TORFILUM-816582 format. One record per residue: x, y, z of N, C-alpha, C, CB in turn; residue in one letter. Coordinates in steps of 0.2 Angstrom, whole numbers, plus 5000, padded with zeros to 4 digits. Glycine has a CB too. Layout:
BEGIN
XYZXYZXYZXYZa
...
END
This chain:
BEGIN
500449945000500050005000500450065000499550005006m
500150124999500550184998500650225005500250234993a
501050275004501150315010500650375009501850345010q
500450405015500050465015500150505021499250435015c
499850565020499950615026499350605031499850685023t
499450635037499050625042498350655040499250665049v
498350715036497750745034497350695029497850805030e
497750655025497350615020497050555024497850585015n
497450525029497150475034496550495037497650455039l
496550555040495950585044495350585039496050645047l
495450615033494950615028494650545026495150655021q
495050495025494850435024494450405030495450385022r
494650415036494350385041493650425042494750405048v
493550485041492950525041492450495036493050595040a
492650465031492150435026491950365028492550425019k
492250345034491950275036492250215033491250275036g
492750215029492950155026493550135030493150165019k
493550075033494050055038494750035034493849995042p
495250055037495950035034496249975039496450095033i
496349915036496449865041497149865044496349795038l
497649895041498349895043498649965042498749835040a
498849995047499150065047499850065050498650115049i
500250095048500950115051500950185052501550085047v
500950205059501050275060501850285062500650295067l
502150325057502850325057503150395059503150305050l
503450405064503650465066503650475074503250525063g
503850535076503950545084503450595087504650565085t
503050625082502650685085502050655089502450725080d
502050665096501450635100500850665098501650635107p
500750725096500150755095499850725089500250835094y
500150715083499950685077499750615078500450695071l
500150575082500050505083499350505087500550475087r
499250545092498650545096498050565092498650585102d
498150605087497550625083497350565078497750685078q
497850535076497650475072497350415076498250445068c
497550405081497250355086496550375088497650345092r
496450435090495850455092495350455086495850535094k
495550475080495050475075494850405073495350505068a
495350355073495150285072494650255077495750245071l
494850265083494450235089493750265089494750255095i
493650335088493050365088492550345082493050445088e
492850335077492450315071492250245070492850335064r
492750205073492550125072492350085078493150095068f
492450115084492350075090491850115094492950065094v
491250095095490750125099491050145106490050085100p
490850195109491050215116491050165121490750285118e
490450135121490350085126490750015126489650065127g
491050005120491449945118492249955119491249915112a
492450015120493150035119493550005125493250115120r
493249985130493649955136493949885134493249945142e
493649855129493849785127494049785120493349735129w
493849835116493949835109494549875107493249855105a
494849905111495449945110496049925114495350025111v
496549905111497149875115497749905113497149795114t
498249915118498849945116499449895119499050015119k
499849865115500349825117501049845114500149745115i
501549835118502249855115502549795112502749875121s
502849805106503049745101503549705105503349775095a
504049725108504549685111504349635116505149725114p
504649585117504449535123503849495122504449575129g
503749475116503149435114502449475112502949395120g
502549545112501949585111501749575104502149655112g
502149565099501949555092501549495092502549545087l
501749435095501349375094500649385098501749315098q
500649425103500049435107499549475103500149465113e
499749525099499349565095499049535089499749635093i
499449485086499249455080498749395083499849415077l
498849375089498349325091497649355092498549295098r
497649415095497049455097496749475090497249515101r
497149495085496849515079496349465076497449535074a
496449405077496049355074495449335078496449285073q
495349365084494749355088494249415087494949355096i
493649395085493149455084492949485090492549425080a
492849555090492749595096491949585098492849665095p
491849595104491149595106490849655106491049565114m
490249665104489749725104490149785100489649745111l
490549765095490849815091491049785084491549845094s
490849825079491049805072491749795071490749845067p
492149835074492849835074493249835080493149885069f
493849815081494249825086494949865083494449755090q
495149905088495749945086496349915090495750015087v
496849885087497449855091498049895089497549775089l
498349925094498949965093499549935095498850035097i
500049925091500649885092501149945092500849835086l
501449955098501950015099502649985099501850045106q
503150035098503850015098504049965092504049995105d
503749975086503849925081504549925079503349935075v
504949985079505649985077506049945081505850065078e
505849925087506249875091506349805088505949865098a
505849785084505849725080506349715075505149715077l
506649775073507249775068507849755071507249835065e
507949755078508549735081508649665082508549765088r
509249645079509349565079509149535072509049535085g
509549515068509349495062508849435062509949465058e
508949385066508549325067507849345069508849275071e
507849395074507249415077506849455072507349455083t
507149495068506849545063506549505058507349595060a
506949445056506649405050506049365053507149355048d
506049345059505449315061504849365062505549275068r
504949425064504449475065504149495058504649535068a
504649495053504349515046503949455043504949525042a
504149395045503749345042503049335045504149275043e
503049345052502449345055501949395053502549345063a
502249465052501849515050501549505043502149585051l
502049485039501949475032501349425031502549455028g
501349375035500849325034500149345036500949265039g
500149395042499549425044499249475038499549455050y
499749515036499549565031499249535025500049615030l
499449475023499249445017498449435017499649385015d
498249415023497549405024497349425031497449325024d
497249495032497049525038496349515040497149605038p
496249505047495549495049495149555047495549485057a
494549545045494049595042493749645048493549575038p
493849625054493549655060494149695064493149615064f
494749685062495249715066495649775062495749665067t
495749835065496149885063496749885066495749955063i
497349865063497949855066498349915065498349785064l
498549945071498950015070499649995073498550075074v
500150005069500849995071501250055071501149945066m
501550065077501850135078502550125078501550165084e
502950165075503650165075503950235074503950115069a
504450245078504850315077505150315071505350325083k
505450265069505850265062505950195060506550305063a
506050175054506150115051506650115046505550075048l
507050065046507650055041507350035034508250015043d
507250075029506950055023507349995019506950115019g
507949985021508349935018508149865021509049945019r
507849865027507749795030507049765028507749805038k
507049705029506449665027505749685030506549585028k
505849695037505249725041504949785038505449735048l
505349835036505049895033504749885026505649945032s
505049835022504749825016504149785016505249775012k
504049745021503449705022502849755024503549655028v
503049795029502549845031502349895025502749885037l
502849915022502649965016502249925011503349985013s
502349865010501949825005501249815007502249765003a
501149795014500549775016500149825021500649715020g
500349885022500049925026500049995024500249925033a
499550035026499650115024500050145029498850145024l
500650175026501150205030500950285030501850195027v
500850305036500650375038501250415041500050385042v
501550465037502050505040501850555045502450535034e
502050555051501850595056502250665056501950565063l
502150695051502450765050501950815047503150755045t
502150875047501750925044502250965040501450975050v
502050985034502451025029502451095032502251025022s
502951135030503051205032502451245029503751235030s
502151225023501651255020500951245025501451235013a
500951195028500351175032500451195040500151105031d
501051215042501151225049500751285052501851245050g
500651335048500251395051499551375051500351455047a
499251345046498551325046498451275052498351285040a
498851225053498751185059498751225066499351125059l
499251275066499251315072498651345074499851365072a
498351375068497651405069497151365071497551445062l
497151305068496551255069496651225076496651195064e
497251215079497451195085497251245090498151175086m
497351305089497151365093496351365094497451435091a
496051355088495351355088495051305093495051355081r
495351245092495051185096495251195103495451125094q
495751235105495951245112495551305115496651255113m
495151345111494751405113495251465114494451385119g
495751465110496251515110496251565104496951495111i
496251625105496251675099497051685097495851735100r
497151685091497851695089497851725082498351635089i
498251785081498251815074498551765069498651885075a
498351765063498651725058499351735057498251735051p
499651795057500351805056500751775063500451875056e
500351785068500751755074500751675074500351775081a
500151645071500151575070500751555066499551555068a
500851595060501351575056502051575059501351625050s
502151635063502851645066502951585071502851705070e
502351565075502451515080502651445077501751505084l
502251425071502451365068503151365065501951355062a
503351425062504051425060504551425066504151495057d
504451455071504851455077505051385080504651495083a
504551335079504551275082504651215077503951255087v
504851235071505051185066504451145064505551135069n
503851175064503151145062503051085066503251135054d
503251075072503151015076502451025080503751005080e
501950985078501350995081501350995089500850945079p
501650945092501750945099502051005102502150885101a
502551035099502851095102502351155100503451105099r
501951155095501451205094500951205099501151195087v
500751145101500251145106500551165113500051065107q
501151145115501451165121501551245121502151135122l
501751275116501851345116501251385116502251365110e
500651355113500051385113499751395120499551355108l
499851335124499651335131500051395135499751275134e
500651405133501051455137500851525135501851445135k
500751535128500551595125499851615128500551595118l
499351565129498751585131498751615138498251525130s
499151585142499251605149499551675149499651565153l
500051685144500351755144499851805141500951755139f
499451795136499051845133498351845137498851825126a
498251805142497651805145497051795140497551865149a
496551835140495951825136496051865129495351845140e
496551905128496651935122496951895116497052005123r
496851915110497151885105497951885105496951915098e
498251825104498951815104499251855098499151745104i
499751895098500051925093500751905091500052005095t
501051935086501751915084502251935090501951945078t
502051995093502452015099502451965104502152085101g
501951935106501951885111502351825109501151855112d
502351805103502751755100503451775101502551735093v
503651835099504351855099504551855106504351925096d
504151875111504351875118504451805121503851915122s
504051755119504051695123504351635119503351675124l
504351645112504551585108505151595103503951565104v
505251655101505751665096506451645098505751735094v
506551635104507251615107507251535107507351645114s
506751505104506651435104507251405099505951415102a
507251335099507751305096507851325088507551225096r
507351335084507451345077507851405076506751355074r
507751455080508151525079508851515082507751575082y
508951475087509551465090510051425085509551425096t
509751385081510151345076510551395071509751295073v
510251455070510551495065511151525068510051555063w
511151535074511751555078512351495077511651565085r
512051435077512551385076512851375069512251315078l
512351395064512651395057513251445057512051415053a
513151505060513751555060514351525063513551615063e
514251485068514851455072515151395068514651425078l
514751365064514951305060515351335054514351265057f
515151395051515451425046516151445048515051485043a
516251475054516851495057517251435060516751555062a
516951375061517251325064517451335071517851295060r
516951375074517051395081516851335086516751465083d
517251285087516951235091516751245098517451175091r
517251285101517051305108516451335110517651345111g
516251395106515651425107515051385105515651495102t
515151345099514651295098514451245103514751255091a
514951225107514751185112514451215118515451145115l
514651285119514251325124513551335122514651395124d
513351345116512651355114512351285115512651375106v
512651235113512351165114512151155122512751105112l
512651175126512551165133511951215135513151195137e
511851265133511251315134510651285132511351385131s
510651255126510051225124509851165128510151195116l
510251125130510151065134509851085141510751015135l
510151145144510051165150509251195150510451225152r
509051225144508451245144507851195142508351295138e
508151135142507651075141507551045134506951095144g
507951075130507851045123508150975123508251085118e
507750935119507950865118508450845113507350815117q
508950805114509450795109509150775102509850735111p
508650735101508350715095508050775092507850665096a
507750825096507450885093508050935090507050925098g
508550935094509150975091509450955085509650985097i
509450885084509750855078509250875072509850785079i
508550865074508050875069508050945066507350865072g
508150995071508251065069508851085065508251115075a
509351055067510051065063509951035056510651035067l
509650975055509550945049509050985045509150875050s
508551015048508151065044508551125042507551085048w
508951155046509351215044509851195038509751235050m
510151135039510651115033510251115027510951055035y
509651085027509251075020509051145018508651035022r
508851185022508651255020509351295017508351295026k
509851285020510451315018510651295011511051305023l
510551225010510751205003510251234998510651125003i
509551235000509051264996509251334994508351254999e
509451374999509651444999510251454994509751475006a
510751404994511251414990511051404983511851364992r
510551364981510351354974509951414971509951294974e
509751464976509351514973509751564969509051554979l
509451594963509851634959510151694963509451654953p
510751714960511051774963510551834963511651794960p
510551874968510151934968509451924971510051964961g
509251854973508651844976508551884982508551764977t
507951914982507751954988507551914994507252004987s
507551935000507351895006506551875005507451935012q
506151925002505451905001505351844996505051964999f
505751854990505751794985505951734989506151814979q
506551734993506751674996506251655001507451695000a
505951695004505451675009504851625006505051735012a
504651645000504251604996504551534994503951644990r
505151534992505451474989505651434995506051494985e
505851455001506051415006505551405011506651455010l
504951435010504351425015504551445022504151355015s
504751505022504851535029504751605029505651515031m
504851635035504751715036505251745032504651735043r
505151805030505651845026506251855030505451915024p
506151875037506751885041507251825042506551905048e
506851765042507251705043507651685036506851645045t
507251705031507551685024508151735023507051705019a
508151795026508751835025509351805028508551905028a
509251775034509751745038510051685034509551725045i
509551645031509751585027510151605021509151545025a
509951655018510351675012511051705014510051735009l
511151735020511751765022512251705024511651815028a
511951655028512351605030512551555025511951565036q
512051545020512251495015512851515011511651485010a
512951575010513551605006514251585010513451675005r
514151575016514751565020515051495021514651595027k
514551445019514751375020514751345013514251345025i
515351315011515351275005514851225004516051245004p
514551214998514051164997514351094999513851164990r
514951074998515251015000515151005008515951004998e
515251055012515251055019514551045021515551115022q
514051075018513351065019513150995018512951115015l
513350965012513150895010513450845015513350885003l
514050865017514350815022513950825029515050835023a
513750885031513350895037512750855037513250965038g
512350855031511750815031511850745032511450825024i
512450715030512550645031512750635038513150625026s
513150675041513250675048512650675053513750725050i
512250725051511650725055511150665054511250795053l
511050645048510650585047510950525051510650565039a
511550515051511850465055511750475062512650455054e
511750535065511650545072510950535073511850615073a
510450555069509750545070509650465071509350575064d
509950425067509850355067510150325073510150325061s
510650355076511050335082510550345088511650365083t
510250405088509850425094509250385094509650505093l
508950375088508350335088508450255090508050335081k
509050235090509250165091509250155099509850145088s
509250215103509150215110509850215113508850155112g
510350255111511050255114510950275121511450305110v
511350255126511350265133511450345135511750225137p
511850375131512050445132512050485126512850445135n
511450515125511350555119511750615118510550575118p
511950645124512350705124513050695121512450725132r
513350635122513950615119513850615111514250545121v
513350595109513150595102513150665099512550555100t
512850705103512750775101513450815100512250815105l
513850805106514450835106514950805100514850815112e
514850745098515250715093515050745086515150635093f
514350755085514150785079514450855079513350795079v
514450895084514650965084515450965082514551005090l
515750915085516450915084516650905076516850855088a
516150855073516250845066516050905062515850785064q
515550945064515250995060515751055060514651015062l
516151065065516651115066517351095065516551145073t
517451035062518151015060518451055055518150945058k
519051075057519451125052519451095045520151135054p
519451135040519451115033520151085032519251175028a
520251045027520951015025521451075024520850965019a
521251125021521651175019521851215025521351225014s
521551215031521651255037522151215041521051265040d
522251145040522651105045523351115043522451035044r
523751115049524451135048524851085043524851125054p
524651025043524950975039524750985031524750905040e
524251025030524051035023524451095020523251055022a
524851135024525151195022525851175020525151245027r
END
């Protein structure tokens, strides 16, 4: 089956046609909860949810238990929703992964018509058999929001929360938190307390949110261009002290590197307003991207993308000390160019 967005899934669910196998792929808890809620509310009567909705973690026999339950028809409900969590853990260990892929593949070839099987994974290795089996037999839903939809989501989220926010403030908020719905929700709660009963403005966002991770990473871009490792580590320490999570920092840096590459490819003389349209960001941020992109060679940016992708995979594998991974990444991103090293002279 194909991949789709959260919005597409919610539209399909609203039409009432069940999807018997779904993979929710990504880390955003808000989007994951939205998908779960929509499926349960649409296909399981409220009075039957106590026994027709089940969550089980995949490791330690969870996969076998969920597949067993999938074949048992629910009582007093046309469908049951079974949620298999931590599916990425099944990829660890070649023999275990092969058995899991075989078991899931057998079920997905002939799924129970009364079971909606929801499999949740933070990330999957597309090269491995398990990922291929899931891609072939289930609807894969990416738990992400595009930069074009981030502001609209912030507005809708505010409406559902009973909060008034100006459209331009919603756009700035989404931009500030990297279009991550869970962080939009968290910041909206803070902003609503700050603004009391009045409408949230861009000034409010500037006061409370603009110092957030996404804007801090542009400071890191300047340090990477100057290969200032000491100050970069100081900024990292500040981010961690303020409560930023290592995976989120890597994600923001990856976003920044992609935008820097896109900015480098814009024609000479591109204004910040033209760049804002092309890069899907605010003009002020686009101006920073244009300026920083000229300072970092394209080869260095491409290498940085690879370094960050590897770090993202490492963090998602559950390393015991994520901080060490972050520090190693910063050391790589600030490594002196070959021409700057004494032995190259």
